[in-house]
Backbone as CSV, one residue per row, in Angstrom:
resi,resn,N_x,N_y,N_z,CA_x,CA_y,CA_z,C_x,C_y,C_z
1,UNK,-20.407,-22.415,103.745,-21.351,-21.833,102.830,-21.723,-20.440,103.334
2,UNK,-22.061,-19.548,102.446,-22.418,-18.189,102.803,-23.699,-18.195,103.624
3,UNK,-23.694,-17.480,104.735,-24.869,-17.368,105.576,-25.942,-16.585,104.825
4,UNK,-27.187,-17.064,104.895,-28.286,-16.404,104.190,-28.403,-14.930,104.590
5,UNK,-28.058,-14.598,105.829,-28.142,-13.211,106.282,-27.153,-12.320,105.540
6,UNK,-26.061,-12.929,105.046,-25.053,-12.168,104.320,-25.471,-11.885,102.884
7,UNK,-26.459,-12.627,102.388,-26.900,-12.448,101.007,-27.951,-11.347,101.010
8,UNK,-27.657,-10.292,100.276,-28.505,-9.111,100.349,-29.773,-9.252,99.534
9,UNK,-30.825,-8.644,100.065,-32.051,-8.455,99.313,-32.901,-9.692,99.132
10,UNK,-34.033,-9.469,98.476,-34.999,-10.524,98.207,-34.911,-11.006,96.772
11,UNK,-33.978,-10.478,96.009,-33.875,-10.800,94.585,-33.130,-12.113,94.376
12,UNK,-33.787,-13.119,93.764,-33.092,-14.377,93.525,-31.956,-14.257,92.516
13,UNK,-32.002,-13.266,91.627,-30.886,-13.047,90.696,-29.654,-12.640,91.499
14,UNK,-29.825,-11.699,92.430,-28.722,-11.256,93.285,-28.175,-12.426,94.101
15,UNK,-29.064,-13.208,94.689,-28.630,-14.344,95.498,-27.899,-15.378,94.645
16,UNK,-28.405,-15.647,93.456,-27.757,-16.607,92.571,-26.385,-16.145,92.137
17,UNK,-26.273,-14.871,91.757,-24.970,-14.349,91.328,-23.974,-14.308,92.481
18,UNK,-24.459,-14.119,93.693,-23.587,-14.155,94.861,-22.956,-15.534,94.995
19,UNK,-23.694,-16.580,94.692,-23.178,-17.951,94.817,-22.300,-18.343,93.628
20,UNK,-22.709,-17.958,92.427,-21.993,-18.382,91.223,-20.717,-17.590,91.050
21,UNK,-20.773,-16.313,91.306,-19.567,-15.507,91.198,-19.449,-14.794,89.871
22,UNK,-18.265,-14.803,89.340,-17.929,-13.987,88.183,-17.712,-14.840,86.933
23,UNK,-17.174,-14.196,85.914,-16.886,-14.842,84.631,-16.019,-16.086,84.805
24,UNK,-14.947,-15.985,85.604,-14.057,-17.133,85.795,-14.815,-18.310,86.382
25,UNK,-15.662,-18.053,87.355,-16.407,-19.136,87.997,-17.312,-19.844,86.993
26,UNK,-17.962,-19.076,86.139,-18.833,-19.689,85.133,-18.034,-20.492,84.122
27,UNK,-16.860,-19.996,83.744,-16.015,-20.733,82.803,-15.458,-22.008,83.447
28,UNK,-15.178,-21.963,84.735,-14.751,-23.172,85.444,-15.873,-24.207,85.412
29,UNK,-17.106,-23.788,85.708,-18.246,-24.713,85.660,-18.408,-25.300,84.261
30,UNK,-18.248,-24.469,83.246,-18.329,-24.943,81.860,-17.298,-26.032,81.606
31,UNK,-16.051,-25.779,82.030,-14.985,-26.734,81.762,-15.133,-28.019,82.575
32,UNK,-15.587,-27.912,83.817,-15.813,-29.113,84.614,-16.883,-29.978,83.939
33,UNK,-17.911,-29.343,83.398,-18.954,-30.086,82.674,-18.358,-30.781,81.457
34,UNK,-17.362,-30.192,80.840,-16.694,-30.769,79.665,-15.736,-31.894,80.030
35,UNK,-15.552,-32.156,81.331,-14.684,-33.244,81.758,-13.319,-32.816,82.236
36,UNK,-13.070,-31.517,82.285,-11.792,-31.013,82.802,-11.954,-30.832,84.306
37,UNK,-11.647,-31.870,85.068,-11.962,-31.873,86.494,-10.751,-31.649,87.386
38,UNK,-9.568,-31.628,86.808,-8.357,-31.488,87.610,-7.790,-30.078,87.483
39,UNK,-7.161,-29.647,88.568,-6.656,-28.280,88.674,-5.827,-27.882,87.451
40,UNK,-4.848,-28.700,87.108,-3.947,-28.340,86.009,-4.686,-28.297,84.667
41,UNK,-5.654,-29.172,84.475,-6.470,-29.135,83.258,-7.218,-27.811,83.159
42,UNK,-7.797,-27.387,84.264,-8.553,-26.130,84.285,-7.617,-24.942,84.062
43,UNK,-6.476,-24.950,84.723,-5.528,-23.835,84.581,-5.063,-23.706,83.135
44,UNK,-4.766,-24.826,82.508,-4.297,-24.809,81.121,-5.401,-24.361,80.174
45,UNK,-6.593,-24.910,80.337,-7.713,-24.587,79.452,-8.090,-23.109,79.520
46,UNK,-8.116,-22.579,80.731,-8.590,-21.205,80.932,-7.483,-20.164,80.829
47,UNK,-6.231,-20.572,80.997,-5.150,-19.594,81.014,-5.279,-18.659,82.203
48,UNK,-5.735,-19.187,83.313,-6.033,-18.408,84.513,-4.857,-18.489,85.488
49,UNK,-4.630,-17.409,86.211,-3.567,-17.404,87.220,-3.907,-18.403,88.326
50,UNK,-2.898,-19.117,88.836,-3.155,-20.136,89.861,-3.881,-19.614,91.095
51,UNK,-3.531,-18.417,91.563,-4.190,-17.887,92.763,-5.663,-17.607,92.514
52,UNK,-5.997,-17.139,91.317,-7.402,-16.864,90.983,-8.162,-18.176,90.873
53,UNK,-7.570,-19.173,90.207,-8.234,-20.466,90.065,-8.483,-21.096,91.430
54,UNK,-7.494,-21.055,92.299,-7.652,-21.638,93.639,-8.787,-20.972,94.398
55,UNK,-8.845,-19.646,94.347,-9.911,-18.922,95.049,-11.285,-19.246,94.468
56,UNK,-11.380,-19.300,93.141,-12.675,-19.576,92.506,-13.150,-20.994,92.802
57,UNK,-12.228,-21.963,92.752,-12.608,-23.340,93.064,-13.079,-23.462,94.515
58,UNK,-12.385,-22.810,95.433,-12.784,-22.842,96.841,-14.164,-22.211,97.019
59,UNK,-14.407,-21.095,96.338,-15.705,-20.421,96.451,-16.831,-21.269,95.849
60,UNK,-16.561,-21.910,94.712,-17.575,-22.769,94.095,-17.879,-23.981,94.972
61,UNK,-16.858,-24.511,95.626,-17.071,-25.630,96.555,-17.868,-25.171,97.766
62,UNK,-17.512,-24.017,98.305,-18.232,-23.478,99.464,-19.692,-23.186,99.128
63,UNK,-19.943,-22.733,97.908,-21.310,-22.424,97.477,-22.090,-23.681,97.101
64,UNK,-21.419,-24.833,97.067,-22.111,-26.083,96.781,-22.306,-26.387,95.308
65,UNK,-21.523,-25.740,94.430,-21.654,-25.979,92.991,-20.698,-27.058,92.489
66,UNK,-19.563,-27.212,93.168,-18.636,-28.300,92.857,-18.265,-28.997,94.158
67,UNK,-17.855,-30.258,94.004,-17.375,-31.048,95.125,-15.911,-31.370,94.872
68,UNK,-15.089,-31.145,95.868,-13.660,-31.453,95.785,-13.482,-32.898,96.249
69,UNK,-12.846,-33.711,95.381,-12.658,-35.127,95.700,-11.197,-35.522,95.457
70,UNK,-10.607,-36.158,96.448,-9.211,-36.598,96.353,-9.129,-37.818,95.434
71,UNK,-8.241,-37.743,94.440,-8.042,-38.889,93.556,-6.650,-39.485,93.700
72,UNK,-5.749,-38.825,94.419,-4.404,-39.362,94.647,-3.937,-38.932,96.031
73,UNK,-3.431,-39.894,96.792,-2.911,-39.590,98.127,-1.452,-39.132,98.066
74,UNK,-0.666,-39.752,97.167,0.747,-39.404,97.030,1.089,-39.225,95.580
75,UNK,1.325,-38.052,95.130,1.139,-36.799,95.869,-0.349,-36.490,96.020
76,UNK,-0.708,-35.664,97.003,-2.120,-35.345,97.187,-2.648,-34.540,95.999
77,UNK,-3.686,-35.052,95.363,-4.291,-34.403,94.197,-5.799,-34.521,94.306
78,UNK,-6.462,-33.448,93.924,-7.924,-33.418,93.974,-8.495,-33.156,92.597
79,UNK,-9.733,-33.561,92.443,-10.495,-33.204,91.250,-11.770,-32.520,91.716
80,UNK,-12.420,-31.854,90.796,-13.613,-31.087,91.105,-14.747,-31.601,90.235
81,UNK,-15.842,-31.985,90.888,-16.986,-32.555,90.195,-18.216,-31.695,90.447
82,UNK,-19.090,-31.621,89.460,-20.314,-30.853,89.625,-21.235,-31.534,90.633
83,UNK,-21.851,-30.729,91.464,-22.912,-31.205,92.359,-24.235,-31.052,91.618
84,UNK,-25.321,-31.409,92.262,-26.637,-31.185,91.659,-26.838,-29.703,91.347
85,UNK,-26.413,-28.846,92.271,-26.554,-27.401,92.046,-25.724,-26.956,90.848
86,UNK,-24.535,-27.510,90.702,-23.686,-27.181,89.550,-24.302,-27.658,88.245
87,UNK,-24.835,-28.885,88.249,-25.497,-29.399,87.034,-26.739,-28.578,86.697
88,UNK,-27.452,-28.136,87.714,-28.650,-27.310,87.473,-28.299,-25.948,86.891
89,UNK,-27.040,-25.524,87.036,-26.605,-24.245,86.470,-26.254,-24.357,84.986
90,UNK,-26.032,-25.552,84.478,-25.604,-25.735,83.086,-26.587,-25.147,82.067
91,UNK,-27.901,-25.319,82.234,-28.804,-24.679,81.265,-28.673,-23.154,81.246
92,UNK,-28.339,-22.570,82.392,-28.138,-21.122,82.444,-26.913,-20.749,81.616
93,UNK,-25.839,-21.526,81.750,-24.640,-21.286,80.943,-24.957,-21.419,79.454
94,UNK,-25.768,-22.410,79.099,-26.111,-22.598,77.689,-26.950,-21.426,77.181
95,UNK,-27.835,-20.901,78.024,-28.637,-19.739,77.626,-27.741,-18.509,77.451
96,UNK,-26.770,-18.329,78.337,-25.818,-17.225,78.187,-25.041,-17.395,76.886
97,UNK,-24.631,-18.630,76.595,-23.924,-18.904,75.347,-24.767,-18.585,74.122
98,UNK,-26.045,-18.941,74.154,-26.939,-18.652,73.019,-27.079,-17.147,72.833
99,UNK,-27.203,-16.423,73.940,-27.301,-14.962,73.863,-26.004,-14.389,73.280
100,UNK,-24.856,-14.880,73.770,-23.567,-14.406,73.268,-23.391,-14.702,71.781
101,UNK,-23.840,-15.872,71.361,-23.741,-16.241,69.944,-24.591,-15.296,69.095
102,UNK,-25.778,-14.959,69.583,-26.707,-14.106,68.816,-26.221,-12.664,68.740
103,UNK,-25.731,-12.122,69.839,-25.415,-10.695,69.882,-23.922,-10.376,69.838
104,UNK,-23.084,-11.367,69.998,-21.633,-11.153,69.970,-20.976,-12.281,69.198
105,UNK,-21.609,-12.696,68.113,-21.226,-13.925,67.450,-20.321,-13.827,66.252
106,UNK,-19.550,-12.776,66.119,-18.635,-12.682,64.978,-17.533,-13.727,65.117
107,UNK,-17.151,-14.311,64.005,-16.059,-15.287,64.009,-16.523,-16.693,64.328
108,UNK,-15.575,-17.601,64.377,-15.866,-19.005,64.663,-16.230,-19.172,66.137
109,UNK,-17.277,-19.944,66.399,-17.732,-20.161,67.769,-17.958,-21.645,68.030
110,UNK,-17.708,-22.058,69.244,-18.028,-23.430,69.629,-19.547,-23.564,69.722
111,UNK,-20.007,-24.802,69.727,-21.442,-25.044,69.847,-21.658,-26.428,70.437
112,UNK,-22.816,-26.602,71.062,-23.184,-27.898,71.613,-23.984,-28.673,70.573
113,UNK,-23.673,-29.964,70.458,-24.408,-30.843,69.558,-25.066,-31.940,70.373
114,UNK,-26.278,-32.301,69.995,-26.965,-33.426,70.611,-26.260,-34.703,70.156
115,UNK,-25.786,-35.511,71.095,-25.026,-36.725,70.773,-25.858,-37.680,69.915
116,UNK,-27.140,-37.833,70.229,-27.977,-38.801,69.512,-28.352,-38.355,68.109
117,UNK,-28.670,-37.066,67.946,-29.168,-36.602,66.648,-28.125,-35.865,65.823
118,UNK,-27.089,-35.355,66.472,-26.093,-34.551,65.778,-26.542,-33.125,65.529
119,UNK,-27.749,-32.785,65.952,-28.297,-31.444,65.757,-27.651,-30.451,66.720
120,UNK,-27.534,-29.199,66.256,-27.052,-28.122,67.122,-28.123,-27.852,68.185
121,UNK,-27.696,-27.772,69.441,-28.615,-27.468,70.535,-28.929,-25.977,70.505
122,UNK,-30.213,-25.659,70.559,-30.668,-24.260,70.573,-31.443,-24.021,71.871
123,UNK,-30.750,-23.607,72.923,-31.410,-23.461,74.224,-32.455,-22.360,74.230
124,UNK,-33.560,-22.657,74.910,-34.638,-21.693,75.112,-35.091,-21.841,76.555
125,UNK,-35.265,-20.735,77.241,-35.766,-20.768,78.610,-37.276,-20.600,78.554
126,UNK,-37.985,-21.561,79.134,-39.450,-21.531,79.074,-40.047,-21.587,80.473
127,UNK,-41.286,-21.139,80.571,-42.059,-21.259,81.798,-42.555,-22.706,81.870
128,UNK,-42.159,-23.428,82.893,-42.555,-24.834,83.029,-44.065,-24.995,83.188
129,UNK,-44.766,-23.948,83.622,-46.216,-24.050,83.794,-46.958,-24.110,82.467
130,UNK,-46.498,-23.339,81.477,-47.257,-23.273,80.226,-46.406,-23.452,78.968
131,UNK,-45.098,-23.619,79.129,-44.223,-23.841,77.982,-43.896,-22.589,77.180
132,UNK,-44.373,-21.420,77.599,-44.109,-20.179,76.868,-42.663,-19.730,77.084
133,UNK,-41.955,-19.396,76.005,-40.589,-18.884,76.170,-40.586,-17.595,76.997
134,UNK,-39.660,-17.531,77.953,-39.527,-16.321,78.771,-39.127,-15.180,77.838
135,UNK,-39.774,-14.043,78.010,-39.515,-12.875,77.173,-40.582,-12.677,76.110
136,UNK,-41.513,-13.630,75.988,-42.561,-13.495,74.970,-43.893,-13.065,75.556
137,UNK,-43.986,-13.007,76.861,-45.236,-12.625,77.535,-44.918,-11.635,78.642
138,UNK,-45.838,-10.729,78.909,-45.591,-9.783,80.013,-45.580,-10.517,81.351
139,UNK,-44.673,-10.097,82.213,-44.547,-10.683,83.549,-44.602,-9.566,84.581
140,UNK,-44.948,-9.929,85.787,-44.971,-8.984,86.900,-44.074,-9.535,87.995
141,UNK,-43.236,-8.688,88.569,-42.375,-9.086,89.668,-43.113,-8.817,90.970
142,UNK,-43.206,-9.843,91.806,-43.899,-9.723,93.076,-42.885,-9.764,94.203
143,UNK,-43.009,-8.823,95.126,-42.103,-8.747,96.274,-42.766,-9.359,97.492
144,UNK,-41.975,-10.000,98.373,-42.554,-10.572,99.591,-43.055,-9.467,100.512
145,UNK,-43.967,-9.830,101.347,-44.523,-8.856,102.316,-43.509,-8.474,103.355
């Protein structure tokens, strides 16, 4: 795992992005959540070069977002499963998706549906203290001493 001293600054956004990585890493997390847990499934779904996929999976495992688990000894084959940290990132992916749908939404787009109700999921990020949607109230950023 990355040493905390290597992570620059006091900004949790910077620290989070250092762990999550880039576009490919987020798309890998999305696909693993969808049940595509094996290397070849991910490579096919994403159309990603094998060397890039291998590096991203290793980085996500090192950052603690996915766990590599052997499912076959002969031949040796692994699958990748979300950890608690990976599952906790899913609402962030859904919020990014909602933003992309709103501001870059031309054409047909995938969407999440609630299994029980069939309703389209409309993610909103709220302050857990008061339920107010983030972006609707003024906030102040406080720096550590």
